[in-house]
MARDRENRO-401965 format. One record per residue: residue in one letter; y, z, x of N, C-alpha, C, O in turn. Coordinates in steps of 0.2 Angstrom, whole numbers, plus 2048, in hexadecimal, padded with zeros to 3 digits. Example, Ala and Ser with C-alpha at 12.3 -4.5 7.8 and 13.67 -1.06 7.14 Angstrom:
2
A7E48278427EA82783E7F08278427EF82A847 S7F58238407FB824844800827840806828843 
//
This chain:
308
M8C19647CF8BF96A7D08C596E7D48C896C7D9 S8C79737D18CD9777D58CB97C7D98C69807D8 L8CE97E7DF8CD9837E38D198A7E18D79897E2 R8CE98F7DF8D19957DE8D59987E48D29997EA T8DB9997E38DF99B7E98DE9A27EC8DF9A37F1 D8DB9A67E78DA9AD7E98D39AE7EC8D29B37EF A8CF9A87EC8C89A97EF8C99A97F78C59AC7FB L8CD9A57FA8CE9A48018D09AB8048CD9AD80A P8D59AE8028D69B58058D09BA8058CF9BD80A R8CD9BA7FF8C79BF7FF8C29BD8058BF9C1809 A8C09B68058BB9B48098BE9B58108B99B6814 L8C49B48128C69B58188C69BD81B8C49BF820 T8C79C18158C69C88178BF9CB8188BE9D181B R8BA9C78158B49CA8168B19CA81E8AE9CE820 Q8B39C48218B19C38288B39C882D8AF9CA830 P8B99CB82D8BB9D08318B79D68308B59DA835 A8B59D88298B19DD8278AA9DD82B8A89E282E R8A79D782A8A19D682E8A19D683589C9D9838 E8A69D48388A79D583F8A89DC8428A59DF847 V8AC9DF83D8AD9E783F8A69EB83E8A49EF842 S8A29E983989C9EC8388979EB83E8939EF840 A8979E48408939E18468959E584C8919E8850 A89B9E684D89E9E985489D9F085389B9F4858 R89D9F384D89B9FB84D8939FC84F891A00852 R88F9F784C8889F884D8879F78548839FB857 A88A9F28588899F185E88B9F78638889F9868 A8919FA861893A0086488EA0686388DA09868 D88BA0785D886A0C85C880A0B86187EA10864 F87EA05861877A04865879A0586C875A07870 F880A0386E881A04876882A0C87687FA0F87B A885A10871885A1787287EA1A87287DA1F875 L879A1786F873A1A86F86FA1A87686AA1E877 T872A1687B86FA16881873A1C886870A1D88C K878A1F88387CA2488887EA2188E87CA23893 P883A1C88D885A18893888A1C899887A1A89F R88BA2189888DA2689E887A288A2888A288A8 M881A2A89E87CA2D8A1878A278A5875A288AA V878A218A2875A1C8A5879A1A8AC876A198B1 L87FA1A8AC883A198B1882A1D8B7881A1B8BD M881A248B587FA298BB879A278BD878A278C4 I874A258B986DA248BB86DA1E8C086AA1E8C5 V871A198BE871A138C2875A148C9873A118CE V87AA198C987DA1A8CF878A1E8D4877A1C8DA T875A238D1870A268D586AA228D8868A238DE T868A1D8D4863A198D6865A148DC862A138E1 G86CA128DB86FA0D8DF870A118E686FA0E8EB V871A178E7872A1B8ED86BA1C8F086AA1C8F6 G866A1D8EC860A1D8EF85EA178F285BA178F7 F85FA118EE85EA0B8F2861A0A8F885EA078FD H868A0B8F886CA0B8FE869A0F904869A0C90A L867A15903864A1990885EA1690B85CA16911 G85AA14906853A12907853A0B90B84EA0990E S858A0790A858A0190E859A0191585DA05918 A8549FE9198549FF92085A9FB92385D9FE928 G85D9F69218639F29238689F291E8699F791B A86B9EC91E8709EB91886C9EA9128679E7911 P86E9EE90D86B9ED90686A9E690386F9E2903 D8649E49008639DE8FD8679DE8F68659E08F1 I86D9DB8F68719DC8EF86E9D98EA86F9DB8E4 L86A9D38EA8669D18E48619D58E28609D68DC R85D9D88E68589DD8E485B9E38E18599E68DD L8619E58E48659EB8E18679EA8DA8669EE8D6 L8699E48D986B9E18D28659E28CD8669E58C8 H85F9E08D08589E08CC8579E88CA8569EA8C5 V8589EC8CF8579F38CE85C9F68C985A9FB8C6 V8629F48CA8679F78C58659F58BE8659F98BA L8649EE8BD8629EC8B685C9EF8B385D9F28AE G8579F08B78519F38B58519FA8B384F9FC8AD T8559FE8B8856A058B685AA078B185AA0C8AE A860A028AF864A038AA860A018A3861A0589F L85C9FD8A38589FB89D854A0189C853A03896 A850A048A184BA0989F84FA0F89D84DA13898 A854A118A1858A1789F85BA1789885BA1C895 G85EA11897861A1089085CA1188B85EA14886 G856A0E88B851A0E88784EA1588684DA18880 A84DA1988B84BA2088B850A2588784EA29883 L856A2488985CA2888685CA2687E85EA2B87A A85BA2087C85BA1E876855A21871856A2486C L850A21875849A2487184AA2B871847A2E86C N84DA2F87684FA35876853A37870852A3D86D Q858A3386E85CA35869858A34862859A3785D L854A2F862850A2E85C84BA3485B84AA36855 L848A36861844A3D860848A4385E845A4885B E84EA43860852A4985F857A4885985CA4C859 R856A4385485CA4285085DA4784B863A49849 E857A4B849858A5084485CA57848860A5A845 A85AA5884E85DA5D851865A5B852869A60852 D866A5585486DA53856871A5484F876A5784F A86EA5384A872A54843874A5B842879A5C83F K871A60846872A67844878A6984A87AA6F849 M879A6584F87EA67854884A64853885A5E851 E88AA68854891A65853892A60858895A5B857 R890A6185E891A5C86488EA55863890A50866 T888A5585F884A5085E883A4C857881A46857 R886A4F852884A4D84B888A47849886A44844 L88CA4484E890A3E84C88DA3885088FA3384F R887A3A854883A34856881A2F851880A3184B P87FA2985387EA2484F878A2684A878A24844 L873A2984D86DA2A84986EA3084486DA2E83E P870A36846871A3B841877A3983C876A3B836 A87CA3583E881A3383A87FA2E835883A2C830 G878A2B836876A26831879A1F832878A1B82E R87CA1E83887FA17839879A1283C87AA0C83B L874A1583F86FA11841868A1483E867A1A83D Q863A1183C85DA13839858A1483F858A11844 P853A1983E84EA1B84384AA15845849A1484B G848A10840844A0B842848A06847845A0384B E84EA05846853A0284B853A04851852A01856 A854A0B852854A0E85884DA0E85B84DA0E861 L848A0E858841A0E85B840A0885E83EA08864 A842A0285B8409FB85D8459FA8638439F7868 F84C9FC8638509FB86884F9FF86E84F9FD874 G84DA0586D84BA0A873845A08877845A0887D T840A06873839A0487583A9FE8798379FE87F M83D9F987783E9F387A8429F48818409F0886 L8479F888184B9F98888469FD88C8459FB892 A842A0388A83FA0788D839A03891837A04897 A8369FF88D8309FB8908329F589582F9F489A A8389F389383A9ED89883D9EF89E83D9EB8A3 G83F9F589F8419F78A683C9F88AB83D9F58B0 P8379FC8A98329FC8AE82F9F68B082D9F48B5 L82D9F28AA82A9EC8AB82F9E78B082C9E48B5 Y8359E78AE8399E28B38399E48BA8399E18BF L8399EB8BB8399ED8C28339EC8C68339EB8CC G82D9ED8C28279EC8C58269E48C68239E38CB L8299E08C28289D98C482D9D68C982C9D28CD R8339D88C88399D68CD83A9D98D383D9D68D8 V8389E08D383A9E48D98339E68DD8329E38E2 N82F9EA8DA8299EC8DD8259F18D88289F38D4 A81F9F18D981A9F58D481C9FC8D481C9FF8CF V81D9FF8DA81EA068DA825A088D7825A0D8D3 C829A048D8830A058D482FA058CC831A098C9 G82BA008CA82AA008C3826A068C0827A098BB L821A088C481DA0E8C2821A158C2820A198BE V826A168C882AA1C8C882EA1B8C182FA208BE T831A168C0835A168BA831A178B4834A1A8AF A82CA148B3828A158AD826A1D8AD827A208A8 F824A208B2823A278B2829A2B8AF828A2F8AB T82FA298B2835A2C8B0837A2C8A9838A318A6 V836A268A6836A2589F831A2A89B833A2D896 V82BA2989D825A2D899827A34899827A38894 S828A378A0829A3E8A082FA4189D82FA4689A Y835A3D89C83BA3F899839A3F89183CA4388D L836A3A88F835A3A887830A3E885831A4187F F82AA3F888824A42886823A4988981EA4C887 V826A4B88E826A5289182CA5588F82CA5A88B Y832A53893838A5789283AA5788B83CA5D889 T83BA5288783DA5288083AA5787B83DA5B878 P833A5687B830A5B876830A62878830A67874 L830A6387F830A6A881837A6E881838A74881 K83CA6A87F842A6D87E842A73878846A77877 R83DA7187483CA7586D837A7B86F835A7F86B R834A7B87582FA7F87582FA8487B82CA8987B T833A82880833A8788683AA8688A83CA8188A S83CA8B88D841A8B891841A87898846A8589B L83AA8689A838A8289F83AA7B89E839A778A3 C83CA7989983DA72898843A6F89D843A6989F S847A7489F84DA728A384AA708AA84CA6B8AD V845A748AD842A728B383EA6C8B283EA688B7 L83AA6C8AD836A658AD83AA5F8AB838A5A8AD G840A608A8844A5A8A6848A588AD849A528AD A849A5D8B184CA5B8B7848A568BC84BA538C1 I841A568BA83DA518BE83FA4A8BD841A468C2 P83EA488B6841A418B5848A3F8B784AA3A8B9 G84CA448B6853A448B8855A438BF85AA418C1 A850A458C4851A458CB84DA3F8CE84DA3E8D4 L84AA3A8CA846A358CC84AA2E8CE847A2A8D1 P84FA2E8CA853A278CB855A268D3853A208D5 P857A2A8D7858A288DE851A268E2850A228E7 V84CA2A8DF845A278E2843A218E0841A1D8E4 T845A1F8DA844A188D8848A138DC845A0E8DF G84EA158DE852A108E384FA108E984EA0A8EC W84CA168EC849A168F3843A118F3843A0C8F7 V83EA128EE838A0E8EE83AA078EC836A038EF A83FA058E98419FE8E88439FB8EE8419F68EF A8469FF8F38489FD8F98439FC8FE8429F7902 R83EA018FF839A02903832A0090182E9FF906 G831A018FB82AA008F8826A058F8820A048F6 D828A0B8FC824A108FB828A178FC82EA178FD F825A1D8FB829A238FC82AA25903826A23908 G82FA2A904830A2C90B833A3390A835A35905 P834A3790F838A3D90F83FA3C90C841A41909 G842A3790D849A3690B849A3690384EA39900 A844A33900843A328F9843A3A8F6846A3B8F1 W83FA3D8F983EA448F6843A498F8845A4D8F4 A848A478FD84EA4B8FE853A4A8F9856A4E8F6 L853A438F7857A418F1855A458EA859A488E7 F84FA448E984CA478E384EA4F8E3850A518DE A84DA528E984FA598E9856A5B8E7857A5F8E3 I85AA578EA862A578E9863A578E1867A5B8DF L860A518DE862A4F8D785EA558D2862A578CE F858A578D4855A5C8D1859A638D085AA668CB L85BA658D685EA6C8D7866A6B8D3868A708D1 W868A658D486FA658D186FA658C9874A688C6 Q86AA638C6869A638BF869A6A8BC86AA6B8B6 M866A6E8C0865A758BD86BA798BC86CA7B8B6 P870A7A8C0876A7D8BE87AA798B987EA7B8B5 H87AA728BA87EA6E8B587BA6F8AE87FA718AA S874A6F8AD871A6F8A7872A768A3873A7689D L871A7B8A8871A828A5879A848A3879A8989F A87EA818A7885A828A5886A7F89E889A8289A I884A7989D884A76896881A7A891883A7A88B G87BA7C892877A8088E87BA8688C87BA88886 W87EA8A891882A90890888A8F88C889A93887 L88BA8988C891A8788888FA85881894A8787D Y88AA8287F888A80879881A8387787DA80873 R880A8A87987AA8D877879A8E86F874A8E86D A87FA8F86C87FA9086587DA89861879A8985C D87FA8486487DA7D861876A7C862872A7B85E Y874A7D86886DA7C86A868A81866862A7F864 A86BA87864866A8B861866A88859860A89857 R86BA8685686AA83850865A7E84F863A7D84A A865A7A855860A74855859A76857854A73855 G858A7C859852A7F85A84FA7D861849A7D862 F854A7C866852A7B86D851A81870856A85870 R84CA8387584BA8987884DA8987F849A8A884 L853A87880856A87887857A8E889859A92885 L857A8F890858A9689385EA9A89085DAA088E P864A9788F869A9A88D868A9C88586CAA0883 V865A98882864A9A87B85FAA087A860AA4876 I859AA087D854AA587C856AAC880853AB187F E85BAAB88485DAB1888865AB2887868AAF88C P867AB488286EAB4881872AB8886878AB6886 D870ABD889874AC188D876ABD89387BABE896 G872AB8896873AB389B871AB68A1873AB28A6 G86DABB8A286BABE8A8867AB98AD869AB78B2 S862AB68A985DAB18AD861AAA8AE85FAA78B3 T865AA98A9869AA38AA86DAA38B086EA9E8B4 A870AA88B1875AAA8B7871AA98BD873AA68C2 R86BAAD8BD867AAD8C4864AA68C5864AA48CB Q862AA28C0860A9B8C0866A978C4865A938C9 I86CA978C1872A948C4873A958CB873A918CF V874A9B8CD875A9D8D4870A9B8D9871A998DE G86AA9C8D7864A9B8DB863A938DC862A928E2 N864A8F8D7864A888D886AA868DC869A818E0 C870A898DB876A868DF875A888E7877A858EB L872A8E8E8870A908EF86BA8B8F186BA888F7 A866A898ED861A848F0864A7D8F2863A7A8F7 L869A7C8ED86CA758ED870A758F4871A708F8 L874A7B8F5878A7B8FC873A7A902876A78907 A86EA7C902869A7B907866A75908865A7290D V864A72902861A6B902866A66902864A60904 G86CA67901871A61900871A5D907871A57908 P872A6190D873A5E91386CA5A91686DA5791A L867A5B913861A58915861A5191885FA4F91D P865A4C914865A46916868A4591D866A40921 T86DA4991F86FA48926869A4B92B868A49930 L866A51929861A5392E85BA4E92E857A4F933 M85AA49929855A4592A857A3E92D853A3A92E G85EA3E92F860A38933863A3392D864A2D930 L863A34927865A2F92286DA2F922870A29921 T870A34923877A3492387BA38929877A3B92D G881A38929885A3B92F888A4292E886A45929 A88CA43932890A4A932894A4A92D895A5092A V898A4592A89CA45925899A4791F89CA4B91B Y893A4491D88FA4691788DA4D91888EA52913 F88BA4F91E888A5791F88DA5C91D88CA6191A L894A5B920899A5F91E89BA5F91789DA64914 G89BA5891489DA5890D898A5C90889AA5F904 A892A5B90988DA5E90788DA6690688DA69901 L88FA6890C890A6F90D896A72908895A77905 V89BA6E9098A1A709058A0A708FE8A2A748FA L89DA6A8FC89CA698F4897A6F8F2898A728EC G892A708F688DA758F4890A7C8F388FA808EE T894A7D8F8897A848F889CA848F289BA898EE G89FA808F08A4A808EA8A0A808E48A2A848E0 L89AA7C8E4896A7E8DD893A848DD892A878D8 L891A878E388EA8E8E2893A938E1891A998DE A899A928E389EA978E189FA978D98A0A9C8D6 C89FA918D68A1A918CF89BA938CC89CA978C7 G895A928CE88FA958CB88FA9D8CB88DAA08C6 I891AA08D1892AA78D2897AAA8CD895AAE8C9 V89CAA78CC8A2AA98C889FAA98C08A0AAE8BD L89BAA48BE899AA48B8893AA98B7892AAC8B1 A88FAAB8BC88AAB08BC88DAB68BA88AABB8B7 V893AB78BD897ABE8BC899ABE8B6898AC38B2 S89DAB98B48A1AB98AE89DAB88A789EABB8A2 R899AB38A8895AB08A3899AAE89D898AB0897 S8A0AAB89F8A4AA989A8A4AA18998A2A9E89D A8A7A9F8938A6A988928ABA948978AAA8E898 V8B0A978988B5A9489D8B2A938A38B3A8D8A6 D8AFA978A68ABA968AD8A5A928AD8A4A8E8B1 A8A2A928A689CA8D8A589FA868A589CA818A8 R8A4A858A28A8A7E8A28ABA7C8A98ABA768AB R8ACA818AD8AFA808B48A9A7E8B78A9A798BC L8A3A808B789DA7F8BB89AA788B9898A748BD V89BA768B2899A708B089EA6B8B389BA668B6 F8A4A6B8B38A9A678B78A7A678BF8A7A618C1 A8A6A6D8C28A5A6D8C989EA688CA89EA658CF S899A698C6893A658C7894A5E8C6892A598CA L898A5C8C289AA558C089FA528C689FA4C8C7 V8A2A578CA8A6A548D08A1A548D68A1A4F8DA Y89CA598D7897A598DC893A538DD893A508E2 L890A518D888BA4B8D888EA458DB88DA428E0 P893A428D7896A3C8D9899A3C8DF899A378E3 A89DA428E28A0A438E889AA428EE89AA3E8F2 L895A468EC88FA468F188CA3F8F288BA3D8F8 L88BA3B8ED889A358ED88DA308F188AA2C8F5 V894A318F0899A2C8F3898A2E8FB898A298FF L898A358FD898A36904891A33907890A3190C M88CA34902886A32905885A2A906882A2790B A889A26902889A1F90388DA1D90888CA1890C L894A20909898A1E90D896A20915898A1D91A D893A26915891A2891C88BA2491F888A25924 T889A1F91B883A1B91E885A1391F881A0F921 L88BA1291D88EA0C91E88EA0A925890A0F929 P88EA0492788DA0392E895A019318969FB934 F899A0693189FA059348A2A0C9358A7A0E937 
//
C-alpha cells in the first residue's frame, strides 16, 4: 500500500486551522468577560480589603477574594452581553463583540456566564465569609436584573446601576472584617459618585449609538444636555466633598487628603467645562479625567496606609 505524498501536507495544514479556531474562541470567551472592567473591579475590591484589614493584610485571604470577585464580575459582564446582544448589534462601538458578530452562540454565553456568576459568590462564601458572598451575589443580581433591563425604560438606570458598580470595595472591606463599617460606606460613596460623571460623559459621547439601541440614558432622552450638565457638575461637587472622608475617618493620612482634593478639583473643572460647552471634545476630556481620577485616588489610598 502506498502513501500519497500530497495527503501529508493537507493533513498538516488542517491542524493550524483548528488551533487558530480554538484560540479565537478562547479569546472571544475571554472578551465576553470584559477583562479591563474586571481588572478595575478587582483593584477596587483589593483596596477595600486593604483598608478594612486591621493589621497587615492576609495575602492568602486576599487571593481568595480576588479570584471569587473576578469570577463573579466576569460572569455578570458575560451575561450582560448576552442580554444586550441585539442592542449591541445596532451600535457601532459594540457590533463586533462576539455575540452580535455571531462568533459565539447565545447558549454558549449563557452556560459560560452562569457558571462564572454562580461560582464567584459561592467561592467567596465558602473560602472567605458568608457576608462577602452575599454582597457579591447582590451585586451580580442587581446588575443583571435591575440595571440592565432599566436601561431601556428610564434614565434613572445610571443612578441604580451605580449601586452594584460601587459595591466591590465594600466586598473587600467585609472580606477583611466580616462586617460593615463607616469606612465601607465611605468607599461606596466615592465609587458611586465617581460613576455618575464618568457614565454621563460616555453617554453624551455615544448618545446617537445608544438611541439606535433603544437605551433611555439621560443624554439620549434630553438632547440639549441641560440636565446631563447639572448632574455631572453636581456629582463632581459631591465627590469633591466625599473624597477626603477616609482621612477624616482616620483610615488614611494627609497625603491622601490633599491628593483627593487636587484630583476632585481637576475632575470638577472638566465637568464644568463640559457643562458649558457640551462638546464631544470636552466630553472625551472628562472621560479621560475620570479614568485618571479613580486609579490615582486608589493608589494614594493604598500607599498612604502602608506602615512606613
